[in-house]
N, C-alpha and C positions, 0 to 999 in steps of 0.2 A: 546442612550448613552448620553442624556442630562445631566444626573446626573454628569458626569465627566467634561463636559464643564463648569458646574456651579462651580466646584471645581477648575477651572483654568487650566485644562489639555487642550492641543492641540491634536486633534485626526485626524489622516489620515487613511482612509481605505486602507487595504493591500489585496493582492490577496488571494484566497482560495475558495474552492467550496461552503463553507457555506455563504460567503459574510458578515460574522459577526465578522471579525477580523480587529484590528486597531493598529496603531503605536501611542502610547501616550507619549507626552512630557510635562514636567513641570520642570522649574528651572534646566535645564540640565540633568534631569533624564528621561530615556527612558524605556518604558515597552511595551510589546506585550499583548494587551488586546483581550479577545475573549468572546463572549456571549454564554452561554448555552453549554460549553464544557463538555465533559463526565468526570464523576469522575475518570475515568481511567487515566486522565492527571496526577494526583498526583503520581500514581504508576510509570508512565513513567518518570516523573521528578526525583523521588527517584532513579531510575535506571541509570540516566544520559542519557537516550535516546533522550530526548528533553530538550531545555533550562529550567533552574530551575524555578519551580513554586514559586512565591513570596507571593501571597495571593489569596484567593477566597472570593467574597462578593455577597450577595443578595441585589439587588437594589430595588427602590420603585415599579417598574413594576413587581416584582416577579422573574425577570430574574436573573440568576447567572452569574457573570462576573469573569473570572480568569485572573490573571496578571503573566506574565513570564518575565524574564530578556530579554531585547532586545539585539539580537546578530547581529552585522554588519557582513556581509558574503556574500556568493554567493552559488548558486546551483552547484552541482557536474557536470562536463562535462560527455559526453557519455564515453569518454576514461577512466575517473577516476573510473567509475563503475566496471572496471576490477580489481581494487586495493584490496590489502590484507585487508586494513581498512574496506572496505564495507563488505567483507566476515566475518571479525571478529565481526562487529557490528551485522550482521545478526545472527551469531551464539549466541551472547549474548542475543538477543531478543528471539530467538527460544528455548533457554534452561533456560529462566528466570522462576523460580517458583513463585516469587511475582507477575509478570505480569499475569501469568496464573490464580493464585488464585484470583486476583482482577476481571478479567473478569468473572470467575465462580460466584463470590459474586454478580456481576451485573446481573446475571441470563442468561448469554450467554451459549448456547449449541453448541457443535461441528457442524461445517458446513461440513457435510459428502458429498462425491461425488454424491450420488443420489439426495441430496437436491440441489446441484449446477446445476445438469443437468436438473432437474425439473423446476428450476427457469429460466433457459434459454429457455426451450421448451415452457413455458407459457408466455414469455415476448417478443418474436421476432415478429416484424412486418411481414405482408405477403411478403413484398419486400425482406427483409433480409432473411427470412426463405427459400425463393424460390431460392436464389442465389446458383449456383452449388457448389461453394467452401464451402459455409457454410453448405450445405447439406452433402457434403463429410465429413466435420469435425464433424457434429453431428452424422453421421453414425459411425465414429471412436469412439466418446465419448460413444455411446450406446454399442458398441461391446467390448470396452477395459476399462470399468469402474473399477477403483481400488477398492479393498476391504480393508477398513481402520478400524483398531481398534481405538475406541474413546480414549483409553489411549495413543495412539501414537500422538494425535493432540497437538498442541502448539499454542501459540500466534503468529498470522501472521498479517502483515500490510495490505496486499491486493492490494497495489498500489505502488509498489517500483520503479517506473520510476525516472530518475535522478532529475527531477524537485522537488521531495520531500526530497532530501538529501541536508542538509545545512552544509557548511563548513565555520565556523566563522573565523574572522580575527585573532583569537587566536589559530587557527588550531584545533578547536574542531569539531568533526563530529556528526551531529545529523540527525535523520530520523523523519520528521514532517508530519502533516496532517493525523492523525489517525482515522478519521471518519469511515473508512471502516474496522477497526480492527475486527478480528474474531478468533475463535479457530478452527484450521484446520490443515491439513497436511502441514508441512513447505515446501514441494515441490511447493506449490502454489506461494510462494515468489521466491524460488530458480529458478524455471523454467522461470519466466519472466526476472530475471536478466541475466541468462546465455544465453537464446535464443535472447535477445535483445541487449546484450552489450558485451558479452565474446566470443571470437573465440573458435570454437569447440576444437582446439588443446590445449587450456588453461583451459578447464572445470576441468580436473583432478586435476591441481595444485590449481585452485581457491577453489574447494571443499576440498582439503587437508587442506587449511587454515581454512575453515568452520568446518572441522572435520568429513566429511563423504566421503566414497569411491564412485567413480563413477561406480556403478554396474547397471546391466540391469533394476532392479526393480526401482531404482530411476530415470533412464532415461525415462521409461514408465510413471511414475507418473508425472514427470515434463512436459513431452509432453502433457499429458491429461489436466493438469491444465492450461497450456499455451493456449491450444485451447479454453478452457472455457473463459478465460480472454479476448482473442482476439475477440471472438464472442460478448462478452459483450460490448467491446469498439466499435465494428462495429455498434451495435444497438444504443449505446449512441450517436455516431456521426450522425447517421441517424436521431435520434430524434431531434438533434440540427441543422439539415440541414447543417452540415459541411461535404459535400460530398467528397471533396478531402481527407480529413483526413480518412473518411470512407473507401475509396478506398485504401489508404496507409495500413490500417489495413487488408483489404481483401488480399492484396499482402503478408503481413506478415503472415496471417493465412495459405495461400497456401504454403509458404516456410516451415512453421512448419509441415504441413501435409506431405510434400515431403521429409523432412529430416528424416533419419532413418526410412524408410518406413516399415522395417520389425520388428519394435518395437511396 
């Protein structure tokens, strides 16, 4: 990012999985800069899902840098994930035709259940694959795989934990960090929110705001995708030698398996 230093900007690295994001300041102006962000960012900005995109520039290295308005704010708390605002924003994302059209233009194909299961089965380490809870989950995934029509798939975030929700000081709600965006069954997002943050007694009312009834089919699909994501997180934490976090996800995985055992 030497180009921006030369132009008089002060850059401070900020968190994010890519390690390519910065807070930039010059003459009291603040921007959020990111290298090599997806062209999908423009569509997200236009829909108001992320802070507004200000400009996109290609610098001398050939890299593309995007600038968004810097928003002072904070992550949502776990309790706030139960809110109607979260449900409403998820509905907006999952029903957005412009977002879906953009991902299709970028060449993205639907991530159907068989692809997700195959990805897990080919990526697990021997240690994770041998764990009895993981084995039980994989057996469930094999036996209960949903049959999904591609036309049913929508834009999904894929990592809807509370750390990726930004509430600005102006009370604007955003969902950020879209590196894992996919076209998939929306239950892949819904399941992780409900199983992780929302009391079972409140599922029906939360989904009422979202716009879907809590029927048996949705419950089965949410459980299936939540198991997929939990196993993925277990493997990720083992890869990064964060064994306490890995064990926490194994406990979570077991809870999901045990809940609604007849679904």
